[in-house]
Every structure is written in structure tokens, then in C-alpha cells.
C-alpha positions as a Markdown table, in Angstrom:
| # | Residue | x | y | z |
|---|---|---|---|---|
| 1 | Unk | 0.0 | 0.0 | 0.0 |
| 2 | Unk | 1.6 | 3.1 | -1.2 |
| 3 | Unk | 1.5 | 6.2 | 1.1 |
| 4 | Unk | 1.2 | 9.7 | -1.1 |
| 5 | Unk | 1.4 | 12.9 | 0.0 |
| 6 | Unk | -0.8 | 15.7 | -1.1 |
| 7 | Unk | 0.1 | 19.1 | 0.4 |
| 8 | Unk | 0.2 | 22.7 | -1.3 |
| 9 | Unk | 3.7 | 23.3 | 0.0 |
| 10 | Unk | 6.5 | 21.8 | 1.6 |
| 11 | Unk | 5.9 | 23.7 | 4.9 |
| 12 | Unk | 2.4 | 22.3 | 5.1 |
| 13 | Unk | 3.8 | 18.8 | 4.9 |
| 14 | Unk | 6.5 | 19.1 | 7.1 |
| 15 | Unk | 4.0 | 20.5 | 9.7 |
| 16 | Unk | 2.2 | 17.0 | 9.6 |
| 17 | Unk | 5.0 | 14.3 | 8.9 |
| 18 | Unk | 5.7 | 13.5 | 12.4 |
| 19 | Unk | 2.1 | 12.4 | 12.8 |
| 20 | Unk | 1.9 | 10.7 | 9.4 |
| 21 | Unk | 5.2 | 8.8 | 10.3 |
| 22 | Unk | 3.5 | 7.7 | 13.4 |
| 23 | Unk | 0.1 | 6.7 | 11.9 |
| 24 | Unk | 2.1 | 4.6 | 9.1 |
| 25 | Unk | 3.9 | 2.7 | 11.8 |
| 26 | Unk | 0.7 | 1.9 | 13.9 |
| 27 | Unk | -1.3 | 1.1 | 10.9 |
| 28 | Unk | 0.7 | -1.7 | 10.2 |
| 29 | Unk | 0.0 | -3.4 | 13.4 |
| 30 | Unk | -4.1 | -2.8 | 12.8 |
| 31 | Unk | -3.7 | -4.2 | 9.3 |
| 32 | Unk | -2.4 | -7.4 | 10.6 |
| 33 | Unk | -5.4 | -7.4 | 13.0 |
| 34 | Unk | -7.9 | -7.1 | 10.4 |
| 35 | Unk | -6.0 | -9.5 | 8.0 |
| 36 | Unk | -6.1 | -12.1 | 11.0 |
| 37 | Unk | -9.4 | -11.8 | 12.1 |
| 38 | Unk | -11.7 | -9.7 | 9.6 |
| 39 | Unk | -10.8 | -11.0 | 6.3 |
| 40 | Unk | -8.8 | -7.9 | 5.0 |
| 41 | Unk | -7.3 | -9.5 | 1.8 |
| 42 | Unk | -7.2 | -6.9 | -0.6 |
| 43 | Unk | -5.7 | -3.5 | 0.2 |
| 44 | Unk | -6.4 | 0.1 | -1.2 |
| 45 | Unk | -3.7 | 1.0 | -3.8 |
| 46 | Unk | -2.5 | 3.7 | -1.2 |
| 47 | Unk | -3.3 | 6.4 | 1.3 |
| 48 | Unk | -3.3 | 10.0 | 0.3 |
| 49 | Unk | -2.5 | 12.1 | 3.2 |
| 50 | Unk | -3.7 | 15.6 | 2.5 |
| 51 | Unk | -4.8 | 18.7 | 4.0 |
| 52 | Unk | -8.4 | 19.4 | 5.3 |
| 53 | Unk | -9.1 | 21.9 | 2.6 |
| 54 | Unk | -7.8 | 19.7 | -0.5 |
| 55 | Unk | -9.8 | 16.6 | 1.1 |
| 56 | Unk | -13.1 | 18.4 | 1.3 |
| 57 | Unk | -12.9 | 20.8 | -1.6 |
| 58 | Unk | -10.6 | 19.3 | -4.3 |
| 59 | Unk | -10.7 | 15.3 | -3.9 |
| 60 | Unk | -14.2 | 15.7 | -3.0 |
| 61 | Unk | -17.5 | 17.9 | -1.7 |
| 62 | Unk | -17.9 | 15.9 | 1.6 |
| 63 | Unk | -17.4 | 18.1 | 4.6 |
| 64 | Unk | -15.4 | 15.2 | 6.3 |
| 65 | Unk | -11.9 | 15.2 | 5.6 |
| 66 | Unk | -11.6 | 11.4 | 5.4 |
| 67 | Unk | -13.2 | 9.0 | 2.8 |
| 68 | Unk | -12.3 | 6.0 | 0.8 |
| 69 | Unk | -12.9 | 4.0 | -2.4 |
| 70 | Unk | -12.1 | 1.0 | -4.1 |
| 71 | Unk | -8.5 | 2.0 | -4.9 |
| 72 | Unk | -7.6 | 5.1 | -2.2 |
| 73 | Unk | -7.8 | 6.4 | 1.3 |
| 74 | Unk | -7.7 | 10.1 | 1.6 |
| 75 | Unk | -7.4 | 11.6 | 5.1 |
| 76 | Unk | -6.1 | 14.9 | 6.7 |
| 77 | Unk | -4.0 | 14.3 | 9.6 |
| 78 | Unk | -4.4 | 17.9 | 10.8 |
| 79 | Unk | -5.6 | 17.5 | 14.4 |
| 80 | Unk | -6.5 | 21.0 | 14.9 |
| 81 | Unk | -8.8 | 20.7 | 12.2 |
| 82 | Unk | -10.7 | 17.8 | 13.2 |
| 83 | Unk | -11.1 | 19.2 | 16.5 |
| 84 | Unk | -12.8 | 22.3 | 14.9 |
| 85 | Unk | -14.8 | 20.0 | 13.0 |
| 86 | Unk | -16.2 | 18.1 | 15.9 |
| 87 | Unk | -16.9 | 21.3 | 17.6 |
| 88 | Unk | -18.9 | 22.3 | 14.6 |
| 89 | Unk | -21.0 | 19.6 | 14.8 |
| 90 | Unk | -22.5 | 20.9 | 18.0 |
| 91 | Unk | -24.4 | 24.2 | 15.9 |
| 92 | Unk | -23.6 | 26.3 | 18.4 |
| 93 | Unk | -25.5 | 24.4 | 21.1 |
| 94 | Unk | -23.5 | 24.4 | 24.3 |
| 95 | Unk | -22.3 | 21.3 | 26.1 |
| 96 | Unk | -19.3 | 21.8 | 28.4 |
| 97 | Unk | -18.3 | 18.1 | 28.7 |
| 98 | Unk | -18.5 | 17.5 | 24.8 |
| 99 | Unk | -16.6 | 20.9 | 24.0 |
| 100 | Unk | -13.9 | 20.0 | 26.5 |
| 101 | Unk | -13.7 | 16.5 | 25.2 |
| 102 | Unk | -13.4 | 17.6 | 21.4 |
| 103 | Unk | -10.8 | 20.7 | 22.5 |
| 104 | Unk | -8.5 | 18.0 | 23.7 |
| 105 | Unk | -9.3 | 15.3 | 21.1 |
| 106 | Unk | -5.9 | 13.2 | 21.0 |
| 107 | Unk | -3.8 | 11.8 | 18.3 |
| 108 | Unk | -5.0 | 8.4 | 19.3 |
| 109 | Unk | -8.6 | 9.1 | 18.4 |
| 110 | Unk | -7.7 | 10.6 | 15.0 |
| 111 | Unk | -5.9 | 7.4 | 14.3 |
| 112 | Unk | -9.2 | 5.6 | 14.8 |
| 113 | Unk | -10.6 | 7.5 | 11.8 |
| 114 | Unk | -7.5 | 6.1 | 9.8 |
| 115 | Unk | -8.6 | 2.8 | 11.2 |
| 116 | Unk | -12.0 | 3.1 | 10.3 |
| 117 | Unk | -11.2 | 3.9 | 6.6 |
| 118 | Unk | -9.0 | 0.9 | 6.3 |
| 119 | Unk | -11.8 | -1.5 | 7.6 |
| 120 | Unk | -13.9 | -0.4 | 4.9 |
| 121 | Unk | -11.8 | -2.9 | 2.7 |
| 122 | Unk | -12.7 | -5.9 | 4.9 |
| 123 | Unk | -14.1 | -8.6 | 2.7 |
| 124 | Unk | -16.7 | -9.1 | 5.5 |
| 125 | Unk | -19.0 | -6.4 | 4.2 |
| 126 | Unk | -21.2 | -7.7 | 1.3 |
| 127 | Unk | -21.6 | -4.3 | -0.5 |
| 128 | Unk | -19.1 | -3.2 | -3.1 |
| 129 | Unk | -17.5 | 0.2 | -3.3 |
| 130 | Unk | -19.4 | 1.2 | -6.7 |
| 131 | Unk | -22.7 | 0.1 | -5.3 |
| 132 | Unk | -25.4 | 2.6 | -4.8 |
| 133 | Unk | -25.8 | 1.6 | -0.7 |
| 134 | Unk | -29.1 | 2.8 | 0.4 |
| 135 | Unk | -30.3 | -0.2 | 2.8 |
| 136 | Unk | -27.5 | -1.4 | 5.1 |
| 137 | Unk | -24.8 | 1.5 | 5.2 |
| 138 | Unk | -25.2 | 1.8 | 8.6 |
| 139 | Unk | -23.9 | -1.6 | 9.5 |
| 140 | Unk | -20.7 | -1.2 | 7.5 |
| 141 | Unk | -20.2 | 2.5 | 9.0 |
| 142 | Unk | -20.9 | 1.4 | 12.6 |
| 143 | Unk | -19.1 | -1.7 | 12.3 |
| 144 | Unk | -15.7 | 0.3 | 11.0 |
| 145 | Unk | -16.1 | 2.9 | 13.9 |
| 146 | Unk | -16.5 | -0.1 | 16.2 |
| 147 | Unk | -13.6 | -2.4 | 15.1 |
| 148 | Unk | -11.2 | 0.6 | 15.0 |
| 149 | Unk | -12.0 | 2.0 | 18.4 |
| 150 | Unk | -12.2 | -1.1 | 20.0 |
| 151 | Unk | -9.0 | -2.3 | 18.7 |
| 152 | Unk | -7.1 | 1.1 | 19.3 |
| 153 | Unk | -8.6 | 2.8 | 22.1 |
| 154 | Unk | -8.3 | 1.5 | 25.9 |
| 155 | Unk | -11.6 | 0.7 | 27.8 |
| 156 | Unk | -11.7 | 3.9 | 29.5 |
| 157 | Unk | -11.5 | 5.8 | 26.1 |
| 158 | Unk | -13.8 | 3.5 | 24.4 |
| 159 | Unk | -16.6 | 4.3 | 27.0 |
| 160 | Unk | -16.0 | 7.8 | 26.8 |
| 161 | Unk | -16.5 | 8.0 | 23.4 |
| 162 | Unk | -19.8 | 5.9 | 23.9 |
| 163 | Unk | -21.0 | 8.7 | 26.5 |
| 164 | Unk | -20.0 | 11.4 | 24.0 |
| 165 | Unk | -21.9 | 10.3 | 21.2 |
| 166 | Unk | -24.8 | 9.0 | 23.2 |
| 167 | Unk | -25.1 | 12.8 | 24.7 |
| 168 | Unk | -24.7 | 14.2 | 20.9 |
| 169 | Unk | -27.7 | 12.0 | 19.9 |
| 170 | Unk | -30.0 | 13.3 | 22.8 |
| 171 | Unk | -29.0 | 16.7 | 21.8 |
| 172 | Unk | -29.9 | 16.3 | 18.3 |
| 173 | Unk | -32.6 | 13.5 | 17.7 |
| 174 | Unk | -35.4 | 16.0 | 17.7 |
| 175 | Unk | -33.8 | 17.9 | 14.7 |
| 176 | Unk | -32.1 | 15.0 | 12.7 |
| 177 | Unk | -33.8 | 11.9 | 14.3 |
| 178 | Unk | -36.7 | 12.0 | 11.9 |
| 179 | Unk | -35.5 | 9.1 | 9.5 |
| 180 | Unk | -34.8 | 5.4 | 10.2 |
| 181 | Unk | -31.5 | 4.1 | 10.5 |
| 182 | Unk | -31.7 | 1.8 | 7.1 |
| 183 | Unk | -32.3 | 5.1 | 5.6 |
| 184 | Unk | -28.6 | 6.3 | 6.2 |
| 185 | Unk | -27.4 | 6.1 | 2.6 |
| 186 | Unk | -26.0 | 7.8 | -0.3 |
| 187 | Unk | -28.5 | 10.9 | -0.1 |
| 188 | Unk | -27.4 | 11.3 | 3.7 |
| 189 | Unk | -24.2 | 12.8 | 2.6 |
| 190 | Unk | -26.0 | 16.0 | 1.1 |
| 191 | Unk | -27.2 | 17.1 | 4.5 |
| 192 | Unk | -25.2 | 19.2 | 6.9 |
| 193 | Unk | -22.2 | 18.0 | 8.9 |
| 194 | Unk | -24.2 | 17.3 | 11.9 |
| 195 | Unk | -27.0 | 15.7 | 10.3 |
| 196 | Unk | -24.3 | 13.1 | 8.5 |
| 197 | Unk | -22.4 | 12.6 | 11.8 |
| 198 | Unk | -25.9 | 12.0 | 13.5 |
| 199 | Unk | -26.3 | 8.8 | 11.7 |
| 200 | Unk | -22.6 | 7.7 | 12.1 |
| 201 | Unk | -23.2 | 8.3 | 15.8 |
| 202 | Unk | -26.1 | 5.9 | 16.1 |
| 203 | Unk | -24.7 | 3.4 | 13.7 |
| 204 | Unk | -21.8 | 2.9 | 16.0 |
| 205 | Unk | -23.9 | 2.7 | 19.1 |
| 206 | Unk | -26.3 | 0.2 | 17.2 |
| 207 | Unk | -23.5 | -1.9 | 16.4 |
| 208 | Unk | -22.1 | -1.8 | 20.1 |
| 209 | Unk | -25.4 | -2.8 | 21.3 |
| 210 | Unk | -25.6 | -5.8 | 18.7 |
| 211 | Unk | -22.2 | -7.0 | 19.3 |
| 212 | Unk | -21.9 | -6.5 | 23.3 |
| 213 | Unk | -25.5 | -7.1 | 24.3 |
| 214 | Unk | -27.4 | -9.2 | 21.8 |
| 215 | Unk | -24.7 | -11.3 | 20.4 |
| 216 | Unk | -22.8 | -11.3 | 23.8 |
| 217 | Unk | -19.5 | -10.3 | 22.5 |
| 218 | Unk | -19.6 | -12.9 | 19.6 |
| 219 | Unk | -18.8 | -10.7 | 16.5 |
| 220 | Unk | -18.4 | -13.4 | 14.3 |
| 221 | Unk | -21.9 | -14.6 | 14.7 |
| 222 | Unk | -23.4 | -11.0 | 14.1 |
| 223 | Unk | -21.4 | -11.2 | 10.7 |
| 224 | Unk | -22.9 | -14.4 | 10.0 |
| 225 | Unk | -26.5 | -13.1 | 10.5 |
| 226 | Unk | -25.7 | -10.2 | 8.3 |
| 227 | Unk | -24.4 | -12.6 | 5.9 |
| 228 | Unk | -27.7 | -14.4 | 5.9 |
| 229 | Unk | -30.0 | -11.4 | 5.5 |
| 230 | Unk | -27.9 | -10.6 | 2.4 |
| 231 | Unk | -27.9 | -14.2 | 1.2 |
| 232 | Unk | -31.7 | -14.7 | 1.6 |
| 233 | Unk | -32.7 | -11.3 | -0.5 |
| 234 | Unk | -33.2 | -8.7 | 2.2 |
| 235 | Unk | -36.4 | -9.4 | 2.4 |
| 236 | Unk | -36.8 | -7.0 | 5.5 |
| 237 | Unk | -34.9 | -4.1 | 6.9 |
| 238 | Unk | -31.5 | -5.2 | 8.3 |
| 239 | Unk | -32.3 | -3.0 | 11.8 |
| 240 | Unk | -35.8 | -5.6 | 11.8 |
| 241 | Unk | -33.7 | -8.6 | 11.1 |
| 242 | Unk | -31.1 | -8.0 | 13.7 |
| 243 | Unk | -33.8 | -6.6 | 16.2 |
| 244 | Unk | -32.1 | -3.4 | 16.7 |
| 245 | Unk | -34.0 | -1.9 | 19.5 |
| 246 | Unk | -36.0 | 1.6 | 18.6 |
| 247 | Unk | -33.6 | 3.7 | 20.8 |
| 248 | Unk | -30.7 | 3.1 | 18.5 |
| 249 | Unk | -33.0 | 3.7 | 15.3 |
């Protein structure tokens, strides 16, 4: 897997070179974990390390500076920009606890986003990158968050992000929770930053519930049920098939 640097000047690259080198080394360990346990067989051709501006205005029009396709991962290693983005999710709503959390967001948390993007390349997911995915994207997105966070974060850090995103859902469910989780799809990315992230928060929490409670930490059995839902023709919504409680939908 190639590592490609796309910055507008040498100074910008040098500003982030240390973090990129650290992430490259850590990614080798996470890659081995996915290869051994979660059927990562075909790697993307490369990772493009770039600025937040180029990621969101040149390489894509998404407001989030991390995304992947069949061949490449694009991500900004700019921690300050990520802190600002996560604070912008609040849409001027005040929450001292969440504001403090995101103002001190760590490199470790940022690395979980790198891990999330690599996890998309696992062969355990049934949809292809060029598919118009409208009925099960929440499972893949939530699982990518869950697997990367569970492996990279320690127990206390994992519990804290669960708490933060649970509070965020409570804050914004009246505004952005009017559609079901199964409607999280391509069209969702046409909304605001917070409306997009709202579906990510509840996808992650739905997967956490399924893995840790309904399937009693047997993640392989959960994947088997997901594959059976796909194999038998997706006759019902995936949330219904997996019996996701309304709380997480």
C-alpha cells in the first residue's frame, strides 16, 4: 500500500510529517489485526495524506476530510482541523463536557479514523464500493467505527466516546432523528455536517449494542447473521432482521 503526500507546499507537509510517520507505523499493526480476524485480503492501492481543504474541496465535496473508495483512502492528519470539525457538529449548542472532550481530542482518536477507513476494505462487508448503498450502510459504517475504536482505544477511552456520542444523539435527535437508521445511505451525505454525523453516531451505538449485548461479544456470529440477511434477499430491513431496539434507530 503506497503512502502519497498531497499538500500545497513543503511547509504544510513538514508540519504533519511526524504524525503521518507515527500513523504509518501504527497502521501496520492494525492491518495485521484485520487480516487475521476480519478478512482484510485486498488493500487499497494507497493512502493520500492531505490537507483538510484539499480533502473537502478538491478530492471530494464531502465536509469530512476522511473517505475511501475501491482504490484509495484520503485523510487529513491535521488534528487542529479535526478538533474544529467536531466542535462544529454542535451547531452552536452548548455542552461543556462535549466541548472539553473535542478541544482536547487526541492523536489516538484521530488514528481511529484512519483505522475506520482501512476497515472498509474488509471482505466481510457485502456491498461493493461502486454500489448505490441505501439499505445497510449503517452496519458497515458502525462496524468500521466499532472495530477501529475497540482495538485502538483502551476501555476508558472507548467508554468515553460511547458517552459523548450518546449525549450528541440526545441533543440532536429532535432535529435529525426523523428518519430510520436503514435510510442512512448515499443521499444522507447531501445534508449538513451534523445531520451526517448523527447517522454515524447511532450506527456505532447500534453496532456496539448488537455486539456486546444481543450477540454477547460474539462478533463473528453477528457477521454470519448479516451475511444470511444478504444471502436470503434482504426481505426485511436490516435493523428489523437484527432486532435493533428503537432506541438506536
